[in-house]
PAKOLPA-412658 format. One line per 4 residues: number of its first residue (from 1); their letters; for each residue x, y, z of N, C-alpha, C. Coordinates in Angstrom, 1 decimal. Layout:
N
NUM) A) X:Y:Z:X:Y:Z:X:Y:Z  ...
This chain:
202
1) MELM) 116.2:30.6:-184.2:118.1:30.9:-184.6:118.0:30.6:-186.2  118.8:31.7:-187.0:118.5:31.5:-188.3:119.3:30.5:-189.0  120.2:29.8:-188.1:121.0:28.7:-188.9:119.8:27.4:-188.7  118.6:27.5:-188.0:117.7:26.3:-188.1:117.4:25.9:-189.5
5) NWKP) 117.7:26.9:-190.3:117.1:26.2:-192.0:118.4:25.9:-192.8  119.5:25.6:-191.9:120.5:25.4:-192.6:121.4:24.2:-192.1  121.8:23.0:-192.6:122.5:22.1:-191.8:123.6:21.5:-192.6  124.8:20.8:-192.7:125.6:20.7:-193.5:125.2:19.3:-193.9
9) NKSS) 125.8:19.1:-195.5:125.5:18.0:-195.6:126.6:16.8:-195.4  126.1:15.9:-194.7:126.9:15.0:-193.9:127.4:13.8:-195.2  126.8:13.8:-196.3:127.1:12.7:-197.2:128.2:13.6:-198.4  128.5:14.6:-198.2:129.4:15.2:-198.8:131.1:15.1:-198.7
13) AVPL) 131.9:15.2:-199.8:133.2:15.0:-199.5:133.6:16.0:-199.0  133.1:17.4:-198.8:133.6:18.3:-198.2:133.7:18.3:-196.7  134.6:18.3:-196.0:134.3:17.9:-194.3:133.6:18.8:-193.6  132.7:18.2:-192.6:131.7:19.0:-192.2:132.2:20.4:-191.8
17) HKQI) 133.3:20.5:-191.2:134.0:21.8:-190.4:134.0:22.8:-191.2  134.6:22.4:-192.6:134.8:23.2:-193.9:133.2:23.8:-194.4  132.3:23.5:-194.6:131.2:23.4:-194.8:130.5:24.5:-193.7  131.1:24.2:-192.3:130.3:25.2:-191.6:131.3:26.8:-191.6
21) TDFI) 132.3:26.5:-191.8:133.3:27.7:-192.3:132.6:28.2:-193.4  132.7:27.9:-194.8:132.0:28.3:-195.6:130.9:29.2:-195.5  129.9:28.5:-194.8:128.7:29.1:-194.3:128.9:30.1:-194.0  129.3:30.3:-192.6:129.4:31.3:-191.8:130.2:32.6:-192.6
25) KGKI) 131.2:32.1:-193.1:132.3:32.9:-194.1:131.1:34.0:-195.3  130.4:33.0:-195.7:129.4:33.7:-196.9:128.1:34.7:-195.9  128.0:34.3:-194.6:127.0:35.5:-194.0:127.8:36.5:-193.8  128.9:36.4:-193.7:130.0:37.7:-193.0:130.5:38.2:-194.4
29) TNGE) 130.6:37.5:-195.4:131.1:38.3:-197.0:129.7:39.0:-197.4  128.4:38.5:-197.3:127.6:39.1:-197.5:126.9:40.0:-197.3  127.4:40.7:-195.9:127.0:41.6:-195.2:125.8:41.4:-194.1  125.5:40.0:-194.0:124.1:39.4:-193.3:124.5:39.7:-191.7
33) WTIG) 125.9:39.1:-191.5:126.4:39.2:-190.1:127.5:40.1:-190.3  127.3:41.4:-189.6:127.9:42.5:-189.8:129.3:42.5:-188.6  130.0:43.3:-188.6:131.2:43.4:-187.3:130.2:43.5:-186.0  130.6:42.9:-185.0:129.9:42.8:-183.7:128.7:41.9:-183.5
37) YKLP) 128.4:41.1:-184.7:127.2:40.1:-184.7:127.8:39.0:-183.7  127.2:38.5:-183.0:127.5:37.4:-181.9:127.2:36.2:-182.6  128.2:35.3:-182.6:127.9:34.0:-183.3:127.0:33.2:-182.0  126.8:32.1:-182.3:125.9:31.0:-181.3:127.1:30.6:-180.5
41) PQRT) 126.8:30.3:-179.4:127.8:29.2:-178.6:128.1:28.1:-179.3  129.0:27.2:-178.8:129.3:26.4:-179.8:128.8:25.2:-179.5  128.2:25.0:-177.9:127.0:23.5:-177.8:125.9:24.0:-178.4  125.5:25.3:-178.5:124.3:25.2:-178.8:124.2:25.0:-180.6
45) LAKV) 125.2:25.8:-181.2:125.3:25.5:-182.4:125.5:24.3:-183.0  126.3:23.1:-182.2:126.5:21.7:-182.5:125.0:21.2:-182.3  124.4:21.5:-181.3:122.9:21.0:-180.9:122.3:21.1:-182.5  121.9:22.5:-182.7:121.2:22.9:-183.9:121.4:22.3:-185.1
49) IEVN) 122.7:22.3:-185.6:122.9:21.9:-186.7:123.5:20.2:-187.0  123.1:19.6:-185.5:123.7:18.0:-185.4:124.9:17.7:-185.8  125.8:18.1:-185.0:127.2:17.8:-185.4:127.9:17.7:-184.1  129.0:17.1:-183.8:129.9:17.5:-182.7:130.1:18.8:-182.4
53) RSTI) 130.3:18.8:-181.0:131.0:19.9:-180.8:132.3:20.2:-181.3  133.4:19.3:-181.4:134.3:19.4:-181.7:134.3:20.2:-183.3  133.6:19.8:-184.1:133.6:20.0:-185.4:133.4:21.6:-185.4  132.7:22.5:-184.4:131.9:23.7:-184.5:133.4:24.3:-184.0
57) VAAY) 134.3:23.8:-182.9:135.3:24.2:-182.3:136.3:24.6:-183.6  136.4:23.2:-184.5:137.4:23.5:-185.8:137.1:24.6:-186.7  135.7:24.7:-187.0:135.2:25.8:-187.9:135.5:27.2:-187.3  135.1:27.6:-185.9:135.7:28.6:-185.0:137.0:29.2:-185.1
61) EELA) 137.8:28.1:-185.1:139.3:28.3:-185.1:139.9:28.7:-186.5  139.4:28.2:-187.3:139.7:28.5:-188.9:139.1:30.3:-189.0  137.9:29.9:-188.8:137.8:31.6:-189.0:138.5:32.5:-188.0  138.9:32.4:-186.9:139.5:33.2:-186.1:141.1:33.5:-186.7
65) AEGL) 141.7:32.2:-187.4:142.9:32.3:-188.0:142.8:33.2:-189.1  141.7:33.1:-189.5:141.5:34.1:-190.9:141.2:35.6:-190.3  140.9:36.0:-189.1:141.1:37.1:-188.6:139.5:37.7:-189.0  138.3:37.0:-189.1:137.2:37.3:-189.0:136.3:37.1:-187.9
69) IEGK) 136.6:36.3:-187.1:135.8:36.2:-185.5:136.8:36.4:-184.3  136.1:36.5:-183.1:137.4:36.3:-182.1:136.1:36.1:-181.1  136.9:35.2:-180.3:136.5:34.8:-178.9:136.8:35.5:-177.7  135.8:36.0:-176.8:136.6:36.7:-175.4:135.7:35.7:-174.5
73) GGSG) 136.4:35.4:-173.7:135.5:34.8:-172.2:134.6:35.8:-171.8  133.3:35.1:-171.7:132.3:35.6:-171.1:131.3:36.5:-172.0  132.2:36.7:-172.9:131.0:38.0:-173.7:130.8:37.2:-175.2  131.3:35.9:-175.5:130.9:34.9:-176.6:132.0:35.1:-177.6
77) TRVV) 131.5:34.6:-179.0:132.4:34.6:-180.2:131.6:35.9:-181.1  132.4:36.8:-181.5:132.0:38.1:-182.2:132.5:38.0:-183.7  131.8:38.4:-184.6:132.4:38.8:-185.9:133.3:40.1:-185.6  134.7:40.1:-185.8:135.6:41.5:-185.9:135.8:42.1:-186.8
81) NNTW) 135.7:41.3:-188.1:136.3:41.6:-189.5:135.5:41.2:-190.7  135.4:41.7:-191.9:134.9:41.1:-192.9:135.7:41.2:-194.0  135.7:40.4:-195.2:136.5:40.4:-196.3:137.0:41.5:-196.7  136.0:42.5:-196.7:136.3:43.9:-197.3:137.2:44.5:-196.6
85) NLLA) 137.3:44.4:-195.2:138.4:45.2:-194.3:139.6:44.2:-194.8  139.6:43.3:-194.6:140.8:42.5:-194.8:141.4:42.7:-195.9  141.1:42.7:-197.1:141.2:42.9:-198.3:141.8:44.5:-198.5  141.2:45.7:-197.7:141.5:46.9:-197.9:142.9:47.1:-197.3
89) TSPP) 143.3:46.3:-196.6:144.4:46.4:-195.8:145.7:46.2:-196.6  145.3:45.6:-197.6:146.6:45.2:-198.6:146.6:46.5:-199.5  147.8:46.9:-200.2:147.7:47.9:-201.0:147.3:47.8:-202.3  146.6:48.7:-202.9:146.1:48.8:-204.1:147.1:48.7:-205.3
93) PDWS) 146.6:48.0:-206.4:147.8:47.5:-207.4:148.1:49.0:-207.9  149.5:49.1:-208.5:149.4:50.1:-208.9:149.4:50.3:-210.5  148.6:50.8:-210.8:147.7:50.7:-212.2:148.6:51.7:-213.2  149.2:52.7:-212.9:149.9:53.4:-213.8:151.2:52.7:-214.0
97) SYVQ) 151.7:52.1:-213.5:153.0:51.4:-213.7:152.8:50.3:-214.7  151.4:49.6:-214.5:151.1:48.5:-215.4:150.6:49.2:-216.8  150.1:50.4:-216.9:149.7:51.2:-218.2:151.3:51.7:-219.0  152.0:52.0:-218.0:153.3:52.3:-218.6:154.2:51.4:-219.0
101) SGIH) 153.9:50.1:-218.8:154.8:48.9:-219.3:154.1:48.4:-220.3  152.8:48.6:-220.7:151.9:48.0:-221.6:152.4:48.5:-223.0  151.6:48.1:-224.0:151.8:48.4:-225.5:150.9:49.4:-225.9  150.2:49.9:-224.9:149.0:51.1:-225.1:149.4:52.4:-224.6
105) KPNL) 149.1:53.6:-224.9:149.4:54.8:-224.5:148.5:55.1:-223.5  148.8:55.6:-222.5:148.1:55.9:-221.4:146.9:56.8:-221.8  145.6:56.8:-221.5:144.2:57.4:-221.7:144.0:58.7:-221.2  145.0:58.9:-220.0:144.8:60.2:-219.3:145.0:61.4:-220.2
109) PTIQ) 145.6:61.7:-220.9:145.8:62.8:-221.5:144.4:63.2:-222.5  143.8:61.7:-222.8:142.7:62.2:-223.9:141.3:62.0:-222.7  141.4:61.8:-221.7:140.4:61.9:-220.6:140.5:63.6:-220.1  141.4:64.0:-220.1:141.7:65.7:-219.5:141.3:66.1:-220.6
113) EINQ) 141.5:65.9:-222.0:141.0:66.7:-223.0:139.5:66.7:-223.3  139.1:65.5:-222.9:137.4:65.5:-223.0:137.1:66.2:-221.8  137.4:66.1:-220.7:137.1:66.8:-219.4:136.7:68.7:-219.8  138.0:69.1:-220.6:138.1:70.2:-220.7:137.2:70.6:-221.7
117) AEFI) 136.7:69.9:-222.9:135.8:70.1:-224.1:134.1:70.1:-223.4  134.0:69.6:-222.5:132.6:69.4:-221.7:132.3:70.9:-221.4  133.5:72.0:-221.1:133.0:73.1:-220.8:132.8:74.3:-221.8  132.9:73.8:-223.2:132.7:74.2:-224.4:131.1:74.3:-224.3
121) PDII) 130.5:75.4:-224.7:129.1:76.0:-224.5:128.4:74.6:-225.5  129.0:75.0:-227.0:128.4:74.3:-228.1:128.8:72.7:-228.2  129.4:72.0:-227.3:129.7:70.8:-226.8:128.6:70.1:-226.1  128.2:69.0:-226.6:127.0:67.9:-225.9:127.6:67.2:-224.9
125) RLGT) 127.6:67.3:-223.8:128.2:66.6:-222.6:127.3:65.1:-222.4  128.0:64.0:-223.3:127.1:62.9:-223.6:127.7:62.3:-222.3  128.9:62.1:-222.0:129.4:61.7:-221.1:128.6:61.7:-219.5  127.9:62.9:-219.3:127.3:62.7:-217.8:125.7:62.3:-218.1
129) GELS) 125.3:62.1:-219.3:123.9:61.5:-219.2:122.9:62.5:-218.9  123.3:63.9:-218.8:122.2:65.0:-218.6:121.6:65.3:-219.8  120.0:65.7:-219.0:119.5:66.0:-220.3:119.6:67.7:-220.7  119.2:68.1:-221.8:119.4:69.2:-222.2:118.7:70.0:-221.4
133) PELF) 118.6:71.2:-221.3:117.9:72.1:-220.7:116.7:72.6:-221.1  116.7:72.3:-222.4:115.3:72.5:-223.3:114.5:71.3:-223.1  115.1:70.3:-222.8:114.1:69.2:-222.6:113.7:68.9:-221.2  114.1:69.5:-220.2:113.8:69.3:-218.6:112.5:70.0:-218.6
137) PMAS) 111.5:69.1:-218.2:110.1:69.5:-217.6:110.1:70.6:-216.1  110.1:71.9:-216.8:110.3:72.8:-215.5:108.8:72.7:-214.9  107.7:73.0:-215.8:106.5:73.1:-215.1:106.3:71.7:-214.3  106.2:70.6:-214.9:106.1:69.6:-213.9:106.9:69.4:-212.8
141) MKKV) 108.2:69.6:-212.8:109.1:70.0:-211.5:108.6:70.7:-210.8  108.0:72.1:-211.0:107.7:73.0:-210.0:106.3:72.1:-209.2  105.3:71.7:-210.0:104.4:71.2:-209.3:104.8:69.8:-208.2  105.7:69.1:-208.9:106.3:68.2:-207.7:107.0:69.0:-206.5
145) YEAL) 107.6:70.0:-206.8:108.3:70.6:-205.6:107.2:71.4:-204.7  106.0:71.9:-205.4:105.3:72.2:-204.7:104.4:71.6:-203.7  104.3:70.3:-204.2:103.7:69.0:-203.4:104.3:68.5:-202.3  105.8:68.6:-202.6:106.6:68.5:-201.5:106.4:69.1:-200.6
149) SAKN) 106.4:70.3:-200.7:106.7:71.1:-199.5:105.9:71.2:-198.7  104.5:70.4:-199.0:103.3:70.5:-197.9:103.7:69.3:-197.0  104.6:68.3:-197.6:104.9:67.2:-196.6:105.6:67.6:-195.6  105.9:66.6:-194.5:107.1:66.4:-193.6:107.9:66.1:-194.3
153) ISYG) 109.2:66.3:-194.0:110.8:65.7:-194.4:111.3:65.3:-193.2  112.0:64.0:-193.6:112.6:63.3:-192.6:114.1:63.7:-192.9  114.8:64.5:-192.0:116.3:64.5:-191.9:116.9:63.5:-191.5  116.2:62.5:-191.1:117.7:61.1:-190.5:118.0:60.8:-191.9
157) YEEP) 119.4:59.8:-191.5:120.0:58.9:-192.5:119.3:57.9:-192.6  119.3:57.1:-193.9:119.1:55.9:-193.8:119.8:55.1:-193.6  119.5:53.8:-193.7:120.5:52.3:-193.4:121.9:52.6:-194.3  122.8:52.2:-193.9:124.1:52.4:-194.7:124.0:51.2:-196.0
161) KGLL) 123.1:50.3:-195.9:123.2:49.8:-197.2:122.2:50.2:-198.4  121.5:51.1:-197.5:120.2:51.5:-198.4:118.8:51.5:-198.1  117.9:52.4:-198.7:116.4:52.1:-198.2:116.3:50.5:-198.1  115.6:50.3:-196.9:115.2:48.7:-197.3:114.0:48.4:-197.9
165) PLRQ) 113.1:49.2:-198.1:111.7:48.8:-198.7:112.2:48.7:-200.3  113.5:49.4:-200.6:114.1:49.2:-202.0:114.9:48.0:-202.3  115.4:47.6:-201.3:116.4:46.4:-201.2:115.3:45.1:-201.1  114.2:45.6:-200.5:113.3:44.2:-200.3:112.8:43.9:-201.8
169) EISS) 112.5:45.0:-202.5:111.9:45.0:-204.0:112.9:44.2:-204.7  114.3:44.4:-204.6:115.4:44.3:-205.2:115.4:42.6:-205.2  115.2:42.3:-204.2:115.5:40.9:-203.5:114.2:39.9:-204.2  113.1:40.8:-204.1:111.9:40.1:-204.9:112.2:39.7:-206.2
173) YLKT) 112.5:40.8:-206.7:112.8:40.5:-208.1:113.9:39.4:-208.5  114.7:39.9:-207.8:115.9:38.8:-208.2:115.8:37.5:-208.4  114.6:37.0:-207.5:114.2:35.9:-207.2:113.5:35.1:-208.6  112.9:36.2:-209.0:111.8:35.9:-210.2:112.9:35.4:-211.5
177) IGIH) 114.5:35.6:-211.1:115.3:35.2:-212.5:116.5:34.4:-211.9  115.8:33.8:-210.4:116.6:32.5:-210.2:118.1:33.0:-209.3  118.1:34.0:-209.0:119.0:34.7:-207.9:118.4:34.8:-206.6  119.1:34.5:-205.8:118.2:34.3:-203.9:119.3:35.5:-203.3
181) ASPS) 119.1:36.3:-203.2:119.7:37.5:-202.6:118.9:38.2:-201.3  119.3:37.8:-200.0:118.4:38.4:-198.9:118.6:39.9:-198.9  117.6:40.8:-198.4:117.7:42.2:-198.6:119.0:42.5:-197.6  119.4:42.1:-196.7:120.4:42.3:-195.9:121.9:42.0:-196.8
185) SILI) 121.9:41.4:-197.7:123.0:41.0:-198.5:122.8:42.1:-199.8  122.3:42.9:-199.7:122.2:43.9:-201.2:122.6:45.5:-200.3  123.5:45.7:-201.3:123.9:47.0:-201.2:123.6:48.3:-202.4  122.9:49.2:-201.6:122.8:50.3:-202.8:123.8:51.2:-203.2
189) VSGA) 124.3:51.4:-204.2:125.2:52.4:-204.6:124.8:53.7:-205.1  125.6:54.6:-205.1:125.2:55.8:-205.9:125.3:55.8:-207.5  126.3:54.8:-207.9:126.0:54.4:-209.6:127.0:53.5:-210.0  127.2:53.6:-211.1:127.9:52.1:-211.6:129.4:52.3:-211.0
193) LQAL) 130.2:53.6:-211.1:131.5:53.9:-211.0:131.7:53.7:-209.5  130.8:53.7:-208.3:131.1:53.2:-207.2:130.9:51.7:-206.9  130.0:51.3:-207.7:129.8:49.7:-207.7:131.1:48.7:-208.4  131.4:49.3:-209.2:133.1:49.1:-209.9:134.3:49.1:-209.0
197) QLIS) 134.0:50.0:-208.4:135.3:50.4:-207.6:134.9:49.2:-206.6  134.1:49.1:-205.6:133.7:48.2:-204.6:134.2:46.8:-204.9  133.8:46.6:-206.4:134.1:45.4:-207.0:135.9:45.1:-207.1  136.2:46.1:-207.5:137.6:46.0:-208.0:138.8:45.9:-206.5
201) VG) 138.3:46.3:-205.6:138.8:46.0:-204.1:138.5:45.0:-203.6  137.3:44.3:-203.8:136.9:42.8:-203.7:137.3:41.6:-204.1
């Protein structure tokens, strides 16, 4: 069982049920325990982490009250929500009204002007980060395409969180700089804008 490597700190001033709640909530928030994940039975979990069953009951009840888990007779207790979904149910901030009430002018007209200028042939599009056509290695890319055409292509979809080997490599690298994040808690995004958007709603 995954929980074998973790036990609450009985000498801590934080109540045991609160430590268990925070631990489980962290697993859900990090995406390691996804929606539908079945939590250990109360008696089993109590035995594994060496606490009274009443402590587990209190922790599960708190998580259920927050809408993260749900227990059904016969089918056990499962994750039914996560913090991303819970936060997404609240309306997003009305940024336009904040800008209008501020002391600075809205930047929308400036952005529109920049977007229009990008289609002028003599303008260098720095915002997109694209190479000039003259710098693109056409000959080398043709060789790459020819080599790829001889290989089998997989048309299946990758995992929602991104390519697993890539997430494993990122996890290994993060450990070298003191950050411990399991591959299952890492999400590959399409770019900085998507990452910022996810952070803003989280």
